N, C-alpha and C positions, 0 to 999 in steps of 0.2 A: 347890591340885590342881595337879597337872601332867597337861597335856592330852597324852595319846596318841592320836597320828595314824596312820593307816596308811592308806593311798593308798586223783395223787392217792389212795395209799393209805400209811396210815401203817407204814412199814416198823420193826421194834425197835429197831435198829440205827441207824437214821437222826434217831431222835428224839432231839436233841439240845439242849444248855440253853447260853448264853455269859456269859462273864463282863463283864459290859457294866453302866453304870451310863448316865444319859441321859446323851448327847454322846458316848459310846465307841461302839467298833466292833467291829462281828463281823469273825473272820477265817476263818471257814471256812462253808460253807451250813449252812442248818437250825440256825441259832442263834438264840434269842429277843433281844430287846431291848425295854427296857423306855421309854416316850416318853410324855409326859404336859401336859396343855396350863397354861397357870401358873398357880397357886393352885388347881388342880384335884384333887380324889381321886374316882376310885381311878383306880391308873395305867392306859396301856394295855400290854400284852403282845403281842408281835407272834411270830409263827412261821413260818419260811420253812420249807415242806417239801413234797416234791411239784408244785413249778412254780407254787406259791402262798402267800400271806403271808396269814397264818389271823389275826386281829384278838381281841384278847379285852379286856375290863375285867379288872382285877385288884386286889386289896385283898386284906388278911388272914381267910382261911378262903371267899372268894368268887373267884368266874372266871365270868362270861359270855361266850359265843362273841357276837360281831357280825358275822362274816361271813368269806369268804374271797376273795384280789385275785389274777386268775392274774398271775404276773410270767415272762415270757420269760429264760431267760438269767442267773438270779440267780444274784450272786456273793458278795455281802456286804451287810450295811445298818448303817445308823447314825443315832440320834437328834440333834433339834436339842435342846440344854439348855433353851430359854427358851420355844419354840414347837411346836406340834404339829405338827409338821414329821418326815416319815418319809424316807433319803435308799438311794436302791438302788442299789448299783454291779451293772453289767449286762457278762457276758463274753461281747458276742454275737461278737466277731471283728474283724466289720464294721459300720461306721455310715456310713449313707451313702456304698457303696461304698468306703471306708474302711478302713484297716484299724487300729480304735480301738476301745474299749467306749463305754461310754454311762453319766452318772449321772442316776435318775429319780427326782423330787422329788416328794413325795406328801403331801395335807394330809389329819389324819387327826383322823376323827368319830366320836361316838357312834352316828350315825347308822346307815338302813340299807345306805348305801355307806362302810365306814369309812375306804378311801383312795381319794382320787380325787388323780388324775394333774394335777400343775400345771405339770412343766416337764420337759424332755428337755434335759439340758445334754453334747454329745459330751468324752470325754475329747482329749487331745493326741494327734497323729498319731501310730501305732506303738506306743500304750498300750492294750497287751493283758494279758487273762489280770489284771484285777482279783482281789484276795485279800484287801483290808481297806481298812475307809473310817471316818473319822475328822472329827470338828466339835469347833473350838476351843471351850473354856468362854464363852468372851465371844458364841458364836455367829455369829463375823464371817468363819470361815475352813473348808474342805471338804480334808482331805486324802485320796489313793486311792494303795494299796501296787499298782503294776502289775509283777508277777511275770515274764510271759512276754517283758513290754514292757521289764522292768527299767529303771524310770523310777519317781519320786513324782509325780503330780501334784495343782496345787494352784488351788483355785478361791474365789472372795471370794462372800462371802455377803451380801445386800443386808438391811433391815433387816427384809423381809417372809421372811427365810428361802430366799427365791431364788437358786440360782447366777446367776454374772455367765455371760457368752454363749461366753467365751474361757477356756478351761484352759491355764494355766502349767505347763513339765514340767523337772523334774531325773534326768535322765540319769547311772545311774555305772556305768561300765564294768566288765562281768563279774558289775553284784550282781545279784538277784532278788530283790527285796523283797516280805517277806509279810506283816507286822503293825504297824499304825501306831496310835498312840493319844496323845493331846494330854495336855498340863499340866493339872494343874485348876488352875495359880495365873497360868501363860503363855502365850502364844500359841506354843509351843515344844512339838513332838512329837518323842516316841520311836520311831524306824522299827528293826524287827527285819529281818535277812538271816539266814538258816538257814545257805544255803548256804555264805557267807564267811563264815560267823560273827562278823559284826561288828552292834555297835549304832551309829544315825547319830539326832544330833540337827537336828531338821530347824526354820524357820522360815518361814511365809510371810510376804514381804515385796511390797510395791507392785511387781506386775509380774513377780513372781519368785520364786524360791523358795532361799532359802539352805542352805546346810549349816553348821553350828556347828561340831560337832566328831563325830570318830567314836573306837571304840573296839573294838578286838579282844574278842571274850569270850572268857577264858582257859578254860572250858569246854565250850564250844559256845554256841547256842540252838534253841531247842524252838520249831517252826513254832505260837505261841501268840504273842498280845498279852500284853506286859510289863503291870505295877500300877504305878502312881505312889505315892506317901504324898501324904495331903489337903494337904500343906503343899508339894508339887513340890521336896524336895528329895533324896529318895532316888528309886531306882526300881527293883523288883522284877522278875526275869526268868527264866524257869525256863530252865535248860541241857538241853545236848543229849540228847534221849531221855526231858526230866521229870525226869532222877535225882536232879535237884539244885537249889536255888534259889541267885542269884548278888543282891548288891546293888551297887547304881551310887547313886555319890552326883554329885548335878548342879548346878552353879553355873550359874547362865543369866547371869550378869553378864559374869562371867570365860570363858564357854563354852566350859567342862569339863565334861568326865566322867571318871568313875575308878571303877575297881572296889575294891570295898571287902574283902568276904568272901562264899564262897560256903558254904553249909551241906547235907549230903547228907542224901533224904528217903530213908524206910522203901520205898514205893513210889512210881511213878511221879506226877508231878505230872499232872493236868487239866487243872486253870486256876485262873487266881490273877487275884483283883482287889481294887483299893481297896474299903474297908467304910468305914461311915458313923462307925466307933470308931477309935480312933488304931490304924489298922495294915492289915494286909492279910490277907487269906481263902484258904487254896490248900484245892482241891479233891482227894484221892486215892481210888483204889478198891482196893482188898481182896478177897479170899476171897470174905469173907459178905456184902458190902454196902462201904461208902463211910466215909471220914474227912473232916470239914469243922473247919479249925484255923483259928484267929484267930492271927496274928504282928504282936507290936510291933517297930517297924523303928526301932533305933538307929544312931547311927555305930560300935557296938562290935558289931553284930552282929543276928540276928533271934534274939527272944525268944518262943517260943510260950507262949500267954498262956492257950489254953484247947483241947480237942478234943470231939469229937461226933461218937458212931458213929453212921451211919444205918443200918438194916435193908434196905435195898434197893440196888443199884449203880447209883448217881447218875451222869450221863454229864459232865454239867457245871450251871453254876449261872449266875445273873443275880440282880440286887439293884437295888431300888428307888433313887432318888435322895433319896427324901423321908426325912426326919428319923427315921421308923420303923424303919429299919433290916433292913425286910422282907427275906427270901431267898425266892427260890424255886431248885428243882433240877428237873432233868429227868434222870428214868429213861427205860427203854425204851419204857413204854406210861402213864406218869401225871407228871405236877407235882407236888411237893412243896411247902408253902408253911411255910416257916419265920416265927412271927413275929417271933424272935430267935435268935439263935446259943444263945442259955441257956434258950431256951423249952422247957419239958419236953414238950410234944406238939407233932405236925408236922400240919398240914392238907393232904389227900392229895385230889389232883384227878385222876380217871382223864379220860384227854382221847382219844376216837376219835375220828379223821378219815376222813369217807367223802365224796368231789367235793368237794360247795363248803358242805357243814354239819359240821357237830361237835357231840359229843353230853360232856357234863361231868356228873361225877358227884361227891360229895362225901364226903369220910371222915375217920376221926379216928384216929390212931394212937400208942405211944409212941414216943420217940426214947431209943435207949439209951445211956447216959452213957459 
């Protein structure tokens, strides 16, 4: 491949979901992320809203509220892929009287205190405006996209999941990093810069952060986290305004990224994520609801394998990292649980958040074909 280089009350519209697997990152406030203890069921589901992170235990057809943890200046969060750890990037503008954000590390527990603060790690100097946070599949590295600081930050994680005391940074002149996501196979991450319409391949290294390759997106980029395929060979990114999807081939050994093809969407894409099946999922909103689609990714193009209409307007989605393939969709006032993409029934959890308490009621409704 040829390398291309270029130099708290719940408001209805704020209740958003996120396209996250364990270890992946949220790119905007009010997004849920899954995290779980090793070999433990059910998963923990976190919802950031109204200055707090609301923690639930979640499995198919079951949602139990554990508690709410106040978070100041919330910007993004991500989970550790192997440990019950949640990382929160805070856009505090200043930390210890210096212009920089901070990463707060929490231990997750099913007791009366679901999130327990265990570390506060400052980002590099002038690294403000965090927009996205990601953890590598091996659990050894953490990356933060600092938009207003125009820099990428990397932190090494120890065996207990706690970040090291010093963040390394890589500034990119004129860049405004937004989304970042690690490959499921390599200690390699894809960074999205909608302002410069550029994808960047990043790799944390001992004492540094390397830029392996860059490519200009031919149709621009949406301010959205991309999705890797499970084998790490392809990267799917939403183009400008979500009007189309582009597929990129990634070769880690030769440090190359190449645009393969793009496909127009009927309505703008809201979210894209890697699925436990062989492909990626997309979520689109239509006039009378939403559409969830499964795409198989090949070198020849994206092939739509299945499509399901959702009788409500879903704002975004999250997926369990477990083999069960369970999906959660966030609407304006409820969470919809799909045991699988092909399941004929949706388990609906209506969620009402007030102060530091939550009420959850479950119902069932058919899913349209």
